[in-house]
A tleap script that builds the chain and sets N, CA, C and O, in Angstrom:
source leaprc.protein.ff14SB
mol = sequence {
  NMET ARG LEU VAL VAL VAL ARG THR GLY GLY
  ILE ALA GLY MET ARG ARG THR TRP SER SER
  GLU VAL SER SER GLU GLU ALA GLU GLN ARG
  TRP LEU PRO LEU LEU GLN GLU PRO PRO GLU
  GLU PRO ALA GLY GLY GLN ASP ARG PHE THR
  TYR GLU ILE ARG VAL GLY GLN GLN ALA VAL
  THR ILE PRO GLU THR SER LEU THR GLY GLN
  TRP ARG GLU LEU VAL GLU ARG ALA ARG ASP
  GLY GLY GLU ALA ARG ARG CALA
}
set mol.1.N position { 115.493 -271.993 92.036 }
set mol.1.CA position { 115.113 -270.694 91.513 }
set mol.1.C position { 116.162 -270.286 90.481 }
set mol.1.O position { 117.344 -270.593 90.632 }
set mol.2.N position { 115.732 -269.608 89.459 }
set mol.2.CA position { 116.613 -269.236 88.357 }
set mol.2.C position { 117.291 -267.896 88.615 }
set mol.2.O position { 116.638 -266.919 88.980 }
set mol.3.N position { 118.591 -267.859 88.424 }
set mol.3.CA position { 119.411 -266.650 88.500 }
set mol.3.C position { 119.866 -266.361 87.079 }
set mol.3.O position { 120.492 -267.209 86.443 }
set mol.4.N position { 119.555 -265.162 86.574 }
set mol.4.CA position { 119.904 -264.795 85.202 }
set mol.4.C position { 120.603 -263.439 85.216 }
set mol.4.O position { 120.127 -262.492 85.841 }
set mol.5.N position { 121.726 -263.356 84.529 }
set mol.5.CA position { 122.458 -262.099 84.365 }
set mol.5.C position { 122.610 -261.843 82.875 }
set mol.5.O position { 123.099 -262.695 82.133 }
set mol.6.N position { 122.185 -260.659 82.444 }
set mol.6.CA position { 122.315 -260.256 81.046 }
set mol.6.C position { 123.217 -259.030 81.005 }
set mol.6.O position { 122.895 -257.986 81.573 }
set mol.7.N position { 124.351 -259.172 80.327 }
set mol.7.CA position { 125.288 -258.050 80.185 }
set mol.7.C position { 125.130 -257.477 78.786 }
set mol.7.O position { 125.193 -258.207 77.796 }
set mol.8.N position { 124.924 -256.167 78.710 }
set mol.8.CA position { 124.813 -255.500 77.418 }
set mol.8.C position { 125.765 -254.317 77.389 }
set mol.8.O position { 126.255 -253.871 78.426 }
set mol.9.N position { 126.020 -253.817 76.187 }
set mol.9.CA position { 126.874 -252.640 76.043 }
set mol.9.C position { 128.277 -253.011 75.624 }
set mol.9.O position { 128.505 -254.028 74.970 }
set mol.10.N position { 129.208 -252.171 76.012 }
set mol.10.CA position { 130.586 -252.363 75.585 }
set mol.10.C position { 130.799 -251.789 74.202 }
set mol.10.O position { 129.861 -251.284 73.585 }
set mol.11.N position { 131.998 -251.860 73.721 }
set mol.11.CA position { 132.350 -251.279 72.428 }
set mol.11.C position { 131.536 -251.889 71.296 }
set mol.11.O position { 131.043 -251.166 70.430 }
set mol.12.N position { 131.391 -253.205 71.291 }
set mol.12.CA position { 130.661 -253.873 70.215 }
set mol.12.C position { 129.162 -253.933 70.464 }
set mol.12.O position { 128.406 -254.318 69.573 }
set mol.13.N position { 128.725 -253.563 71.650 }
set mol.13.CA position { 127.305 -253.604 71.966 }
set mol.13.C position { 126.739 -255.002 72.044 }
set mol.13.O position { 125.539 -255.200 71.850 }
set mol.14.N position { 127.586 -255.972 72.324 }
set mol.14.CA position { 127.136 -257.364 72.361 }
set mol.14.C position { 126.341 -257.647 73.632 }
set mol.14.O position { 126.521 -257.000 74.664 }
set mol.15.N position { 125.471 -258.623 73.522 }
set mol.15.CA position { 124.647 -259.070 74.643 }
set mol.15.C position { 125.136 -260.453 75.052 }
set mol.15.O position { 125.325 -261.331 74.211 }
set mol.16.N position { 125.338 -260.633 76.347 }
set mol.16.CA position { 125.794 -261.922 76.875 }
set mol.16.C position { 124.895 -262.294 78.038 }
set mol.16.O position { 124.594 -261.451 78.883 }
set mol.17.N position { 124.463 -263.543 78.091 }
set mol.17.CA position { 123.563 -264.003 79.143 }
set mol.17.C position { 124.162 -265.201 79.860 }
set mol.17.O position { 124.653 -266.138 79.231 }
set mol.18.N position { 124.113 -265.156 81.177 }
set mol.18.CA position { 124.501 -266.292 82.004 }
set mol.18.C position { 123.323 -266.646 82.885 }
set mol.18.O position { 122.584 -265.762 83.319 }
set mol.19.N position { 123.138 -267.927 83.155 }
set mol.19.CA position { 122.065 -268.322 84.057 }
set mol.19.C position { 122.471 -269.551 84.844 }
set mol.19.O position { 123.321 -270.338 84.427 }
set mol.20.N position { 121.840 -269.687 85.989 }
set mol.20.CA position { 122.155 -270.782 86.879 }
set mol.20.C position { 120.954 -271.045 87.770 }
set mol.20.O position { 120.152 -270.145 88.018 }
set mol.21.N position { 120.829 -272.253 88.244 }
set mol.21.CA position { 119.812 -272.575 89.233 }
set mol.21.C position { 120.418 -272.397 90.615 }
set mol.21.O position { 121.538 -272.840 90.870 }
set mol.22.N position { 119.679 -271.749 91.505 }
set mol.22.CA position { 120.092 -271.619 92.897 }
set mol.22.C position { 118.951 -272.136 93.761 }
set mol.22.O position { 117.789 -272.106 93.355 }
set mol.23.N position { 119.287 -272.603 94.934 }
set mol.23.CA position { 118.244 -273.103 95.829 }
set mol.23.C position { 117.369 -271.937 96.283 }
set mol.23.O position { 117.810 -270.788 96.291 }
set mol.24.N position { 116.144 -272.235 96.655 }
set mol.24.CA position { 115.247 -271.197 97.176 }
set mol.24.C position { 115.846 -270.569 98.425 }
set mol.24.O position { 115.719 -269.365 98.649 }
set mol.25.N position { 116.496 -271.388 99.230 }
set mol.25.CA position { 117.126 -270.886 100.453 }
set mol.25.C position { 118.229 -269.879 100.130 }
set mol.25.O position { 118.285 -268.809 100.735 }
set mol.26.N position { 119.103 -270.214 99.183 }
set mol.26.CA position { 120.176 -269.296 98.787 }
set mol.26.C position { 119.593 -268.005 98.222 }
set mol.26.O position { 120.052 -266.912 98.554 }
set mol.27.N position { 118.589 -268.133 97.373 }
set mol.27.CA position { 117.965 -266.951 96.763 }
set mol.27.C position { 117.346 -266.057 97.831 }
set mol.27.O position { 117.567 -264.845 97.831 }
set mol.28.N position { 116.577 -266.643 98.736 }
set mol.28.CA position { 115.871 -265.862 99.745 }
set mol.28.C position { 116.797 -265.243 100.778 }
set mol.28.O position { 116.555 -264.124 101.231 }
set mol.29.N position { 117.842 -265.947 101.154 }
set mol.29.CA position { 118.736 -265.439 102.194 }
set mol.29.C position { 119.812 -264.512 101.665 }
set mol.29.O position { 120.243 -263.589 102.357 }
set mol.30.N position { 120.244 -264.757 100.446 }
set mol.30.CA position { 121.398 -264.032 99.948 }
set mol.30.C position { 121.118 -263.039 98.845 }
set mol.30.O position { 121.559 -261.891 98.917 }
set mol.31.N position { 120.389 -263.463 97.821 }
set mol.31.CA position { 120.288 -262.637 96.619 }
set mol.31.C position { 119.049 -261.752 96.559 }
set mol.31.O position { 119.157 -260.601 96.137 }
set mol.32.N position { 117.881 -262.237 96.961 }
set mol.32.CA position { 116.681 -261.407 96.891 }
set mol.32.C position { 116.778 -260.148 97.764 }
set mol.32.O position { 116.359 -259.080 97.319 }
set mol.33.N position { 117.318 -260.233 98.998 }
set mol.33.CA position { 117.483 -258.998 99.774 }
set mol.33.C position { 118.404 -257.989 99.080 }
set mol.33.O position { 118.194 -256.781 99.189 }
set mol.34.N position { 119.410 -258.475 98.375 }
set mol.34.CA position { 120.330 -257.595 97.659 }
set mol.34.C position { 119.599 -256.834 96.557 }
set mol.34.O position { 119.852 -255.648 96.345 }
set mol.35.N position { 118.694 -257.513 95.856 }
set mol.35.CA position { 117.944 -256.869 94.786 }
set mol.35.C position { 116.991 -255.803 95.305 }
set mol.35.O position { 116.566 -254.933 94.545 }
set mol.36.N position { 116.651 -255.859 96.586 }
set mol.36.CA position { 115.763 -254.860 97.177 }
set mol.36.C position { 116.446 -253.510 97.358 }
set mol.36.O position { 115.773 -252.491 97.511 }
set mol.37.N position { 117.781 -253.494 97.342 }
set mol.37.CA position { 118.535 -252.259 97.546 }
set mol.37.C position { 119.582 -252.082 96.448 }
set mol.37.O position { 120.778 -252.201 96.711 }
set mol.38.N position { 119.141 -251.797 95.218 }
set mol.38.CA position { 120.118 -251.626 94.129 }
set mol.38.C position { 120.986 -250.394 94.360 }
set mol.38.O position { 120.552 -249.445 95.013 }
set mol.39.N position { 122.192 -250.400 93.835 }
set mol.39.CA position { 123.082 -249.247 93.978 }
set mol.39.C position { 122.467 -248.011 93.318 }
set mol.39.O position { 121.732 -248.124 92.338 }
set mol.40.N position { 122.769 -246.850 93.856 }
set mol.40.CA position { 122.199 -245.606 93.348 }
set mol.40.C position { 123.136 -244.830 92.444 }
set mol.40.O position { 122.897 -243.655 92.162 }
set mol.41.N position { 124.198 -245.471 91.989 }
set mol.41.CA position { 125.141 -244.779 91.106 }
set mol.41.C position { 124.510 -244.498 89.756 }
set mol.41.O position { 123.700 -245.292 89.279 }
set mol.42.N position { 124.862 -243.396 89.137 }
set mol.42.CA position { 124.356 -243.131 87.786 }
set mol.42.C position { 124.969 -244.119 86.802 }
set mol.42.O position { 125.983 -244.757 87.086 }
set mol.43.N position { 124.341 -244.230 85.655 }
set mol.43.CA position { 124.836 -245.131 84.615 }
set mol.43.C position { 126.263 -244.770 84.235 }
set mol.43.O position { 126.669 -243.610 84.311 }
set mol.44.N position { 127.019 -245.790 83.823 }
set mol.44.CA position { 128.403 -245.577 83.410 }
set mol.44.C position { 128.487 -244.774 82.123 }
set mol.44.O position { 127.468 -244.392 81.548 }
set mol.45.N position { 129.682 -244.527 81.687 }
set mol.45.CA position { 129.899 -243.755 80.471 }
set mol.45.C position { 129.700 -244.577 79.219 }
set mol.45.O position { 129.278 -245.733 79.259 }
set mol.46.N position { 130.009 -243.959 78.138 }
set mol.46.CA position { 129.913 -244.606 76.840 }
set mol.46.C position { 130.799 -245.852 76.821 }
set mol.46.O position { 131.869 -245.865 77.429 }
set mol.47.N position { 130.362 -246.875 76.137 }
set mol.47.CA position { 131.092 -248.137 75.982 }
set mol.47.C position { 131.249 -248.915 77.282 }
set mol.47.O position { 132.143 -249.754 77.389 }
set mol.48.N position { 130.409 -248.659 78.257 }
set mol.48.CA position { 130.424 -249.426 79.505 }
set mol.48.C position { 129.361 -250.506 79.440 }
set mol.48.O position { 128.403 -250.411 78.672 }
set mol.49.N position { 129.541 -251.529 80.252 }
set mol.49.CA position { 128.549 -252.591 80.333 }
set mol.49.C position { 127.436 -252.212 81.303 }
set mol.49.O position { 127.643 -251.442 82.240 }
set mol.50.N position { 126.263 -252.765 81.059 }
set mol.50.CA position { 125.129 -252.678 81.963 }
set mol.50.C position { 124.700 -254.101 82.254 }
set mol.50.O position { 124.689 -254.945 81.359 }
set mol.51.N position { 124.345 -254.373 83.506 }
set mol.51.CA position { 123.964 -255.714 83.931 }
set mol.51.C position { 122.515 -255.735 84.396 }
set mol.51.O position { 122.139 -255.010 85.317 }
set mol.52.N position { 121.706 -256.567 83.754 }
set mol.52.CA position { 120.356 -256.834 84.250 }
set mol.52.C position { 120.459 -258.129 85.039 }
set mol.52.O position { 120.877 -259.158 84.508 }
set mol.53.N position { 120.082 -258.075 86.295 }
set mol.53.CA position { 120.212 -259.224 87.189 }
set mol.53.C position { 118.817 -259.623 87.645 }
set mol.53.O position { 118.069 -258.808 88.185 }
set mol.54.N position { 118.478 -260.887 87.420 }
set mol.54.CA position { 117.155 -261.392 87.751 }
set mol.54.C position { 117.281 -262.614 88.643 }
set mol.54.O position { 118.032 -263.540 88.337 }
set mol.55.N position { 116.544 -262.614 89.747 }
set mol.55.CA position { 116.438 -263.775 90.618 }
set mol.55.C position { 114.950 -264.067 90.743 }
set mol.55.O position { 114.204 -263.294 91.345 }
set mol.56.N position { 114.528 -265.178 90.176 }
set mol.56.CA position { 113.095 -265.462 90.144 }
set mol.56.C position { 112.385 -264.382 89.339 }
set mol.56.O position { 112.728 -264.137 88.182 }
set mol.57.N position { 111.396 -263.735 89.951 }
set mol.57.CA position { 110.620 -262.696 89.274 }
set mol.57.C position { 111.151 -261.288 89.526 }
set mol.57.O position { 110.672 -260.339 88.905 }
set mol.58.N position { 112.123 -261.127 90.414 }
set mol.58.CA position { 112.670 -259.803 90.727 }
set mol.58.C position { 113.886 -259.507 89.865 }
set mol.58.O position { 114.704 -260.387 89.597 }
set mol.59.N position { 113.994 -258.244 89.432 }
set mol.59.CA position { 115.113 -257.859 88.571 }
set mol.59.C position { 115.544 -256.429 88.851 }
set mol.59.O position { 114.737 -255.586 89.242 }
set mol.60.N position { 116.834 -256.172 88.644 }
set mol.60.CA position { 117.389 -254.823 88.705 }
set mol.60.C position { 118.385 -254.686 87.559 }
set mol.60.O position { 118.881 -255.677 87.024 }
set mol.61.N position { 118.663 -253.447 87.197 }
set mol.61.CA position { 119.689 -253.161 86.193 }
set mol.61.C position { 120.690 -252.226 86.844 }
set mol.61.O position { 120.322 -251.194 87.405 }
set mol.62.N position { 121.971 -252.601 86.764 }
set mol.62.CA position { 123.011 -251.777 87.372 }
set mol.62.C position { 124.136 -251.532 86.369 }
set mol.62.O position { 124.380 -252.352 85.484 }
set mol.63.N position { 124.815 -250.398 86.515 }
set mol.63.CA position { 125.942 -250.118 85.628 }
set mol.63.C position { 127.182 -250.894 86.067 }
set mol.63.O position { 127.290 -251.328 87.214 }
set mol.64.N position { 128.095 -251.053 85.146 }
set mol.64.CA position { 129.358 -251.755 85.395 }
set mol.64.C position { 130.104 -251.169 86.599 }
set mol.64.O position { 130.746 -251.905 87.348 }
set mol.65.N position { 130.022 -249.865 86.781 }
set mol.65.CA position { 130.744 -249.218 87.878 }
set mol.65.C position { 130.237 -249.632 89.250 }
set mol.65.O position { 130.931 -249.428 90.246 }
set mol.66.N position { 129.039 -250.210 89.323 }
set mol.66.CA position { 128.470 -250.659 90.596 }
set mol.66.C position { 128.714 -252.138 90.859 }
set mol.66.O position { 128.279 -252.661 91.884 }
set mol.67.N position { 129.389 -252.803 89.968 }
set mol.67.CA position { 129.579 -254.243 90.077 }
set mol.67.C position { 130.738 -254.553 91.030 }
set mol.67.O position { 131.823 -254.956 90.611 }
set mol.68.N position { 130.475 -254.352 92.318 }
set mol.68.CA position { 131.472 -254.603 93.351 }
set mol.68.C position { 130.836 -255.425 94.464 }
set mol.68.O position { 129.615 -255.571 94.515 }
set mol.69.N position { 131.660 -255.958 95.349 }
set mol.69.CA position { 131.171 -256.666 96.525 }
set mol.69.C position { 130.202 -257.784 96.186 }
set mol.69.O position { 130.486 -258.636 95.345 }
set mol.70.N position { 129.042 -257.772 96.857 }
set mol.70.CA position { 128.062 -258.824 96.660 }
set mol.70.C position { 127.485 -258.831 95.253 }
set mol.70.O position { 127.087 -259.886 94.758 }
set mol.71.N position { 127.431 -257.675 94.600 }
set mol.71.CA position { 126.948 -257.637 93.215 }
set mol.71.C position { 127.874 -258.435 92.310 }
set mol.71.O position { 127.408 -259.179 91.446 }
set mol.72.N position { 129.182 -258.288 92.499 }
set mol.72.CA position { 130.146 -259.064 91.705 }
set mol.72.C position { 129.996 -260.556 92.010 }
set mol.72.O position { 130.034 -261.384 91.101 }
set mol.73.N position { 129.827 -260.895 93.290 }
set mol.73.CA position { 129.629 -262.297 93.667 }
set mol.73.C position { 128.408 -262.889 92.968 }
set mol.73.O position { 128.438 -264.027 92.502 }
set mol.74.N position { 127.338 -262.103 92.903 }
set mol.74.CA position { 126.108 -262.570 92.268 }
set mol.74.C position { 126.323 -262.840 90.780 }
set mol.74.O position { 125.872 -263.862 90.264 }
set mol.75.N position { 126.999 -261.942 90.100 }
set mol.75.CA position { 127.278 -262.133 88.671 }
set mol.75.C position { 128.196 -263.343 88.475 }
set mol.75.O position { 127.978 -264.145 87.567 }
set mol.76.N position { 129.207 -263.477 89.312 }
set mol.76.CA position { 130.111 -264.623 89.207 }
set mol.76.C position { 129.386 -265.933 89.489 }
set mol.76.O position { 129.705 -266.965 88.900 }
set mol.77.N position { 128.413 -265.888 90.387 }
set mol.77.CA position { 127.617 -267.091 90.691 }
set mol.77.C position { 126.876 -267.543 89.437 }
set mol.77.O position { 126.814 -268.737 89.145 }
set mol.78.N position { 126.318 -266.595 88.701 }
set mol.78.CA position { 125.613 -266.934 87.460 }
set mol.78.C position { 126.587 -267.443 86.403 }
set mol.78.O position { 126.293 -268.414 85.706 }
set mol.79.N position { 127.746 -266.796 86.278 }
set mol.79.CA position { 128.746 -267.205 85.282 }
set mol.79.C position { 129.291 -268.597 85.572 }
set mol.79.O position { 129.430 -269.420 84.668 }
set mol.80.N position { 129.596 -268.850 86.839 }
set mol.80.CA position { 130.247 -270.107 87.209 }
set mol.80.C position { 129.287 -271.282 87.316 }
set mol.80.O position { 129.703 -272.438 87.247 }
set mol.81.N position { 128.010 -270.989 87.483 }
set mol.81.CA position { 127.094 -272.054 87.817 }
set mol.81.C position { 126.246 -272.603 86.694 }
set mol.81.O position { 125.390 -273.452 86.946 }
set mol.82.N position { 126.441 -272.166 85.484 }
set mol.82.CA position { 125.517 -272.701 84.511 }
set mol.82.C position { 125.777 -272.340 83.077 }
set mol.82.O position { 126.908 -272.368 82.592 }
set mol.83.N position { 124.698 -271.999 82.414 }
set mol.83.CA position { 124.683 -271.817 80.973 }
set mol.83.C position { 125.144 -270.413 80.588 }
set mol.83.O position { 124.911 -269.446 81.313 }
set mol.84.N position { 125.789 -270.324 79.453 }
set mol.84.CA position { 126.187 -269.013 78.896 }
set mol.84.C position { 125.691 -268.937 77.465 }
set mol.84.O position { 125.778 -269.906 76.710 }
set mol.85.N position { 125.169 -267.773 77.101 }
set mol.85.CA position { 124.703 -267.572 75.726 }
set mol.85.C position { 125.153 -266.215 75.236 }
set mol.85.O position { 125.232 -265.256 76.003 }
set mol.86.N position { 125.446 -266.145 73.960 }
set mol.86.CA position { 125.760 -264.872 73.313 }
set mol.86.C position { 124.644 -264.542 72.354 }
set mol.86.O position { 124.026 -265.427 71.762 }
set mol.87.N position { 124.396 -263.260 72.209 }
set mol.87.CA position { 123.373 -262.850 71.239 }
set mol.87.C position { 123.941 -261.775 70.351 }
set mol.87.O position { 123.250 -261.283 69.459 }
savepdb mol mol.pdb
quit
């Protein structure tokens, strides 16, 4: 199953994409349940990053200020496990 993280925002407004393949088992046990309960924090301030996180067909968008705990692990999994692209 495909794990995709798209980071947008920041001072330059650049878009960065990371993606990785994860097993269906890892996705179903670890990441898909996390996407069912996105953080409820309001969007960050000006010049902050926003992360769109997609696992298979499910996606959420969270502000940089919410990127802690398992959310950080998920983003790092995408960064460490595969392709990176800049736009």
